[in-house]
C-alpha positions as CSV (number, residue, x, y, z in Angstrom):
1,X,-82.8,-78.1,-5.9
2,X,-82.2,-74.3,-5.9
3,X,-82.8,-72.4,-9.3
4,X,-79.3,-71.3,-9.8
5,X,-78.1,-75.0,-9.3
6,X,-80.7,-76.5,-11.8
7,X,-79.9,-77.3,-15.6
8,X,-76.3,-76.0,-15.4
9,X,-74.7,-76.3,-18.7
10,X,-71.6,-74.8,-20.3
11,X,-73.6,-72.2,-22.1
12,X,-75.6,-70.8,-19.0
13,X,-73.0,-71.1,-16.2
14,X,-71.2,-68.4,-14.7
15,X,-67.6,-68.6,-14.0
16,X,-66.9,-68.9,-10.4
17,X,-63.9,-67.1,-8.6
18,X,-61.4,-69.8,-8.7
19,X,-61.4,-69.7,-12.8
20,X,-59.7,-66.7,-14.6
21,X,-62.0,-66.6,-17.4
22,X,-65.3,-67.7,-18.6
23,X,-63.9,-69.8,-21.6
24,X,-62.0,-71.6,-19.1
25,X,-64.7,-72.2,-16.8
26,X,-66.7,-73.8,-19.8
27,X,-64.1,-76.1,-20.6
28,X,-63.7,-77.1,-17.1
29,X,-67.4,-77.8,-16.7
30,X,-67.9,-79.4,-20.1
31,X,-65.2,-81.8,-19.1
32,X,-66.7,-82.6,-15.8
33,X,-69.9,-83.7,-17.5
34,X,-68.0,-86.1,-19.5
35,X,-66.1,-87.6,-16.9
36,X,-68.8,-88.0,-14.1
37,X,-70.0,-91.6,-14.2
38,X,-72.0,-93.8,-12.1
39,X,-69.9,-95.2,-9.0
40,X,-67.7,-92.1,-8.7
41,X,-67.7,-90.6,-5.3
42,X,-68.1,-86.8,-5.3
43,X,-67.7,-84.1,-2.3
44,X,-70.0,-81.1,-2.3
45,X,-71.3,-78.7,0.1
46,X,-75.1,-79.1,1.3
47,X,-77.1,-76.3,-0.3
48,X,-80.4,-77.3,1.2
49,X,-82.3,-79.9,2.9
50,X,-86.2,-80.8,3.0
51,X,-87.9,-83.5,4.8
52,X,-86.9,-86.1,2.0
53,X,-83.9,-84.7,-0.1
54,X,-80.5,-83.2,0.5
55,X,-79.7,-80.9,-2.1
56,X,-75.8,-80.7,-2.7
57,X,-73.6,-78.0,-4.6
58,X,-70.9,-79.9,-6.5
59,X,-69.1,-76.7,-7.5
60,X,-68.4,-77.3,-11.4
61,X,-70.4,-80.3,-11.6
62,X,-74.2,-80.6,-11.9
63,X,-76.2,-80.1,-8.9
64,X,-76.5,-83.1,-6.8
65,X,-79.5,-84.4,-5.1
66,X,-79.8,-87.3,-2.3
67,X,-83.1,-88.8,-1.5
68,X,-83.6,-89.8,2.3
69,X,-83.4,-93.5,1.6
70,X,-80.0,-93.3,0.1
71,X,-78.8,-91.6,3.4
72,X,-80.7,-93.6,6.1
73,X,-83.2,-96.3,5.9
74,X,-84.8,-95.7,9.1
75,X,-88.4,-94.0,8.4
76,X,-87.8,-91.9,11.6
77,X,-84.6,-90.4,10.6
78,X,-84.9,-86.7,10.2
79,X,-82.8,-85.1,7.8
80,X,-83.3,-81.4,8.6
81,X,-82.1,-82.4,12.2
82,X,-79.1,-84.3,11.1
83,X,-77.9,-82.4,7.9
84,X,-77.4,-78.6,7.8
85,X,-76.7,-76.3,4.9
86,X,-72.9,-75.7,4.8
87,X,-72.0,-79.2,5.7
88,X,-69.3,-81.1,3.7
89,X,-71.0,-84.3,2.1
90,X,-69.5,-87.2,0.3
91,X,-71.6,-89.3,-1.9
92,X,-71.6,-92.0,-4.4
93,X,-73.0,-91.2,-8.0
94,X,-76.1,-93.5,-8.6
95,X,-77.4,-91.7,-11.6
96,X,-75.8,-88.9,-13.6
97,X,-79.2,-87.3,-14.5
98,X,-82.4,-87.7,-12.2
99,X,-84.5,-86.5,-15.0
100,X,-84.2,-82.7,-13.6
101,X,-80.6,-82.4,-14.6
102,X,-79.1,-83.1,-11.3
103,X,-76.8,-85.9,-10.3
104,X,-78.5,-88.6,-8.1
105,X,-76.2,-89.5,-5.3
106,X,-76.0,-92.3,-2.3
107,X,-74.1,-91.6,1.0
108,X,-74.7,-95.2,2.4
109,X,-73.0,-96.5,-0.9
110,X,-70.4,-94.0,-0.7
111,X,-69.5,-95.2,3.1
112,X,-69.4,-98.6,1.9
113,X,-67.2,-98.1,-0.8
114,X,-64.6,-96.1,1.0
115,X,-64.5,-98.3,3.8
116,X,-63.6,-101.2,1.4
117,X,-61.3,-99.1,-0.4
118,X,-59.4,-98.2,3.0
119,X,-59.3,-101.9,3.7
120,X,-58.0,-103.1,0.3
121,X,-55.4,-100.3,0.3
122,X,-54.2,-101.5,3.9
123,X,-53.9,-104.8,2.6
124,X,-52.0,-104.1,-0.6
125,X,-49.6,-101.9,1.1
126,X,-49.4,-104.3,4.2
127,X,-49.7,-100.8,6.3
128,X,-51.7,-100.7,9.2
129,X,-54.4,-98.1,8.7
130,X,-55.7,-96.1,11.9
131,X,-59.3,-96.4,10.8
132,X,-59.0,-100.2,10.7
133,X,-57.4,-100.4,13.9
134,X,-60.0,-98.3,15.6
135,X,-62.5,-100.8,14.4
136,X,-60.7,-103.6,15.7
137,X,-60.1,-102.0,19.0
138,X,-64.1,-101.0,19.1
139,X,-64.8,-104.6,18.9
140,X,-62.3,-105.6,21.7
141,X,-63.8,-103.0,23.7
142,X,-67.2,-104.4,23.4
143,X,-65.9,-107.6,24.4
144,X,-64.6,-106.1,27.3
145,X,-68.0,-104.3,28.2
146,X,-69.9,-107.5,28.0
147,X,-67.3,-109.2,30.4
148,X,-66.9,-106.4,32.7
149,X,-63.4,-106.3,32.3
150,X,-60.7,-103.7,31.1
151,X,-58.6,-103.2,28.1
152,X,-54.9,-102.5,29.4
153,X,-52.8,-102.9,26.6
154,X,-51.9,-104.1,22.9
155,X,-49.4,-103.9,20.3
156,X,-49.3,-104.5,16.4
157,X,-46.6,-105.9,14.5
158,X,-46.1,-106.5,10.4
159,X,-44.4,-109.6,9.2
160,X,-44.3,-109.1,5.3
161,X,-43.7,-112.5,3.7
162,X,-45.2,-114.5,6.7
163,X,-48.7,-114.5,5.8
164,X,-50.5,-114.2,2.1
165,X,-51.1,-110.6,1.5
166,X,-54.7,-110.4,2.2
167,X,-54.6,-112.0,5.6
168,X,-54.0,-110.8,9.1
169,X,-53.8,-112.2,12.5
170,X,-55.4,-110.9,15.6
171,X,-54.8,-112.8,19.2
172,X,-55.6,-111.6,22.6
173,X,-56.0,-113.0,26.3
174,X,-57.5,-111.9,29.5
175,X,-56.0,-112.3,32.9
176,X,-58.2,-112.7,36.2
177,X,-57.5,-113.2,39.9
178,X,-59.6,-115.1,42.5
179,X,-59.4,-115.6,46.2
180,X,-58.1,-119.0,47.1
181,X,-61.0,-120.2,49.2
182,X,-63.2,-119.1,46.4
183,X,-61.5,-121.3,43.5
184,X,-63.8,-123.6,41.8
185,X,-62.0,-126.7,40.6
186,X,-64.6,-129.3,40.9
187,X,-63.2,-131.0,44.3
188,X,-66.7,-130.8,45.8
189,X,-68.6,-132.4,43.2
190,X,-70.7,-135.3,44.0
191,X,-73.2,-137.6,42.6
192,X,-76.4,-135.8,42.3
193,X,-75.1,-132.7,41.4
194,X,-77.3,-130.8,38.4
195,X,-75.8,-129.8,35.3
196,X,-77.0,-126.4,34.0
197,X,-76.0,-125.7,30.5
198,X,-76.0,-122.0,29.0
199,X,-77.2,-121.4,25.4
200,X,-74.6,-120.6,22.9
201,X,-75.3,-118.4,19.9
202,X,-74.1,-120.8,17.4
203,X,-71.0,-122.4,16.3
204,X,-68.9,-119.5,18.0
205,X,-65.1,-119.5,17.0
206,X,-64.5,-123.6,16.9
207,X,-64.6,-126.1,14.5
208,X,-64.0,-123.9,11.4
209,X,-61.9,-126.6,9.7
210,X,-64.7,-129.1,9.7
211,X,-67.1,-126.3,8.8
212,X,-65.1,-125.3,5.9
213,X,-64.8,-128.9,4.5
214,X,-68.6,-129.5,4.9
215,X,-69.5,-126.7,2.9
216,X,-66.4,-125.5,0.8
217,X,-66.8,-122.1,1.9
218,X,-66.8,-119.1,-1.0
219,X,-68.8,-116.2,-1.4
220,X,-72.0,-117.8,-3.3
221,X,-72.4,-120.3,-0.5
222,X,-72.0,-117.9,2.3
223,X,-74.7,-115.8,0.5
224,X,-76.8,-118.7,0.1
225,X,-80.2,-118.3,2.3
226,X,-81.6,-121.4,4.4
227,X,-84.9,-121.4,5.4
228,X,-83.9,-123.6,8.7
229,X,-81.4,-120.9,9.7
230,X,-83.6,-118.0,8.7
231,X,-80.7,-116.1,7.4
232,X,-77.7,-116.8,5.0
233,X,-75.0,-119.4,5.8
234,X,-72.5,-116.5,6.2
235,X,-74.6,-114.8,8.8
236,X,-75.1,-117.9,11.1
237,X,-71.6,-118.7,10.9
238,X,-70.5,-115.3,11.9
239,X,-73.1,-114.7,14.7
240,X,-70.8,-113.2,17.5
241,X,-69.5,-115.7,20.2
242,X,-71.5,-115.4,23.5
243,X,-69.5,-114.4,26.5
244,X,-70.1,-116.0,29.6
245,X,-68.2,-114.1,32.5
246,X,-71.5,-112.3,33.7
247,X,-73.8,-115.3,33.7
248,X,-71.0,-117.4,35.4
249,X,-70.2,-114.9,38.0
250,X,-74.2,-114.1,38.5
251,X,-74.7,-117.9,39.4
252,X,-71.6,-118.2,41.5
253,X,-72.9,-115.5,43.6
254,X,-76.5,-117.0,43.9
255,X,-75.8,-120.7,44.2
256,X,-73.3,-123.5,45.2
257,X,-71.4,-124.0,41.9
258,X,-69.1,-127.0,42.3
259,X,-67.6,-126.9,38.6
260,X,-67.7,-125.2,35.4
261,X,-66.7,-126.1,31.7
262,X,-66.5,-123.7,28.9
263,X,-67.5,-125.7,25.6
264,X,-65.0,-124.8,23.0
265,X,-63.1,-126.7,20.4
266,X,-63.5,-130.5,21.1
267,X,-67.2,-129.9,22.3
268,X,-68.9,-132.0,25.0
269,X,-66.4,-135.0,25.0
270,X,-63.3,-132.9,25.7
271,X,-64.3,-130.0,27.6
272,X,-66.7,-131.4,30.1
273,X,-64.3,-133.9,31.7
274,X,-61.9,-131.1,32.4
275,X,-64.4,-130.0,35.4
276,X,-64.9,-133.6,36.6
277,X,-63.0,-135.2,39.4
278,X,-61.9,-138.9,39.5
279,X,-64.6,-141.3,39.7
280,X,-67.5,-139.2,38.4
281,X,-69.3,-139.1,35.0
282,X,-71.2,-136.5,33.6
283,X,-74.7,-137.7,32.3
284,X,-76.2,-135.4,29.6
285,X,-79.8,-135.6,28.3
286,X,-79.5,-134.6,24.5
287,X,-83.4,-133.6,24.3
288,X,-83.0,-131.4,27.2
289,X,-82.6,-128.3,24.9
290,X,-83.1,-127.3,21.5
291,X,-80.1,-127.9,19.2
292,X,-79.7,-124.8,16.8
293,X,-80.5,-125.4,13.3
294,X,-76.8,-124.7,12.1
295,X,-75.7,-128.0,13.8
296,X,-78.3,-130.1,12.3
297,X,-77.8,-128.6,8.9
298,X,-73.8,-129.4,9.2
299,X,-74.5,-132.8,10.1
300,X,-76.9,-133.5,7.5
301,X,-74.9,-131.9,4.5
302,X,-71.4,-133.2,5.6
303,X,-72.9,-136.9,7.0
304,X,-71.6,-136.4,10.3
305,X,-72.0,-138.8,13.1
306,X,-73.2,-137.7,16.3
307,X,-70.0,-138.7,18.1
308,X,-68.1,-136.2,15.8
309,X,-70.5,-133.5,16.3
310,X,-70.5,-133.7,19.9
311,X,-66.7,-134.1,20.1
312,X,-66.3,-130.9,17.7
313,X,-69.0,-128.4,18.3
314,X,-70.7,-126.9,21.3
315,X,-74.1,-128.0,20.0
316,X,-75.7,-125.1,21.4
317,X,-74.6,-125.3,24.9
318,X,-71.6,-122.9,25.3
319,X,-71.0,-123.3,29.2
320,X,-71.9,-126.2,31.6
321,X,-72.1,-125.6,35.5
322,X,-72.4,-128.4,38.1
323,X,-74.6,-127.1,40.9
324,X,-75.9,-128.4,44.0
325,X,-79.6,-129.5,43.6
326,X,-80.9,-127.5,46.2
327,X,-79.5,-124.4,44.2
328,X,-80.6,-125.2,40.7
329,X,-83.5,-122.6,40.8
330,X,-81.3,-119.7,42.1
331,X,-78.7,-120.6,39.7
332,X,-81.0,-120.5,36.8
333,X,-82.8,-117.2,37.9
334,X,-79.2,-115.7,38.0
335,X,-78.3,-116.7,34.9
336,X,-81.5,-115.3,33.2
337,X,-81.2,-112.0,34.9
338,X,-77.8,-111.5,32.5
339,X,-80.0,-112.0,29.5
340,X,-78.7,-115.7,29.0
341,X,-80.7,-118.9,28.4
342,X,-80.2,-121.7,31.0
343,X,-81.3,-125.4,30.7
344,X,-80.9,-128.3,33.0
345,X,-79.2,-130.6,30.8
346,X,-78.3,-133.7,33.0
347,X,-76.5,-134.6,36.2
348,X,-73.3,-136.1,38.0
349,X,-73.1,-139.9,38.7
350,X,-70.4,-142.0,40.2
351,X,-68.5,-143.9,37.8
352,X,-65.6,-143.7,35.1
353,X,-64.4,-140.3,34.6
354,X,-66.3,-138.9,31.2
355,X,-69.2,-137.9,29.4
356,X,-72.6,-140.3,28.8
357,X,-75.0,-138.6,26.1
358,X,-78.6,-140.4,26.5
């Protein structure tokens, strides 16, 4: 901290230009000391930057100091390259005295607090805040990047009294086009075709009615760490859904893909038959890939039988492609090239239309 900013008290301070008399300033400064408390968010000007601290002029408050770990947890983060004297800075009070007469601050905590305050304010007033909309659009835009498509429109609407005060609803859809001679509808499928499954990232966004029933979700349970998951329950359930546009297109380009099924709500039993033609059955080998631990945990916790699990969740496979046997290697290579993980999970046989797990 600079010498001018150290150990500021009502007795040693000099009145700044914005205060008419020294007496007024002493009263203002004394009142400031009394009202500053942990958790307050203060704004000041950067007075100096060292390798491990930022010194902040808090005007008529005591001087402020922010240690590097309270700005950015990255050990390679360079304070002097990112923050400069004269910058305005906002931070949370984590201690009213760091032992040297300075207020200790945290920028990380301030950012979290301000974001939550904005969100709470939006929900309380039922008013759409531009910052929140920007975050939502950012997420949608990331999905578009992952899918190689464009965000071309959208609108918002408020419906007070329709939903609980703390809720909001987000819906969207995509539109595509395909040449008629390139339509994949399963009509060319035949016995002997190979089923290639593409790994999911977890539960995705389906089956959450059963998830809530199994775990009785609340904050404490969502923050419970499970060794088998390697993370908390909440982190596992909220793992972003894997998108399959790029691996599907890559496989179609490289191989003779006869049919495709997206494994969403309804699991294997309801989704795979949608790609089958009459008198064909999909035979799936359950041990042909590793089922993610979140599904085993749910089955155990909820005492859910296998039929129900495969009729509700994706069970670790988010997309299934029926491929000509001669093109399996090419399809697998193409899917891997997009960063996805493929498995040979079964084959097509003649028989009553449906799915057989074995």
